[in-house]
N, C-alpha and C positions, 0 to 999 in steps of 0.2 A: 296627620296620620294617614289620610287618604293618599297623599302624595307618596309616602313611603310604601304603601301597599301596591300602588300602581308600578313603582320602580321594581319592587320585588317580583311582581307578576311578569314584568318584562325581562328580568334577570334570569329567571328559571329556564325559559326556552333557550336563551343565549348560552348558558352553562351546559345545558343538555346537548346543544349542538356542538360545542367545543369538545365535550366528552365523546360524542359519536364520531368526531373526526380525529380523536386521539391527540388533541392539541393542548391539553392541560397536563402539566407535569409538576410534581412537588419540587420545591427548591428550599434548601436549608442554607443558612449562613453561619459560618464559624468565625468568631471574633477572637483575636489573640491580643491580650493586654500587655502592658509593659512589665508586669510582674511575671509574665509567662503563663498566667492563668488563661483558660479559654472559656468561652461561653457560646451557647448555641441559640440561634433563632430558628425555630422549626414551625411547621404548620403553614408555610407560605406556598402559594401555587402561582404558576405563571404559564406563559405560552411556550410550548416546545417549538423552537424555531426550526429545528430539523424536520419535524413532522409538518410544519407549515410549508416549508420549502418543497416537501415531497408531494403535496397535494396536486392533483391533476387540475387542468384548466376548468373543467366543469364544476368541480368542488369549489374552487376559488370564485368562479362566477356566481354560484349559488350563495356563497357566504356574502358576496358583495351585494347581490340583489336583495338579500334579507337585511342589509345594512349592518352586518356583523364584522365585515373586514376592517372598517374604520375603528371599531371598538377593539379589535385584536391589535391593530397597530398602536392604539393609545395605550393598551396594556404593555406592549413591548417598550414603548417610550418611557412609561412609568418605571419599568425595571431598570432601564438605563439611568434614570434619575437616581434611583436607589443606589446603584453602583457608584455614581458620581458623589453622592452624599457620603458614602462609606470612604471613598478615596479622600475627600476633603477632610473628614474626621481624622484620618490617618496622618495627613499632611499637617494638620493643626498640632498634632503631637501631644495632646492631653494625656490620654491613657491607651488609646487604640494603636496597635502596632501593625496588625494586618487583618484582612477580612477576606474570606474565601466563600464564594457561592458555589454550591454543588447541587446536582440533580440526582439524588439517589435512585 
């Protein structure tokens, strides 16, 4: 339990920093099934890559010095893995026909 509390205490400043830099954006996934029915996965949040690319050098250096830049890139990699898993599920052909990730 102490381990979880320590992680939570470290997560809060990280998220607050991402919010202050406008780097967090909501992401929704719409799945289309073979029947034509669609389903939504909502409540996901990820890194806004455009906002990250627009940061100035001082902001990036500050994120790096606070050891947040590596975590940001890990989050981006995780998002790419999710997209790959969706693509593999579509190729497998069980029920999923398409998946679209949007940032409303």
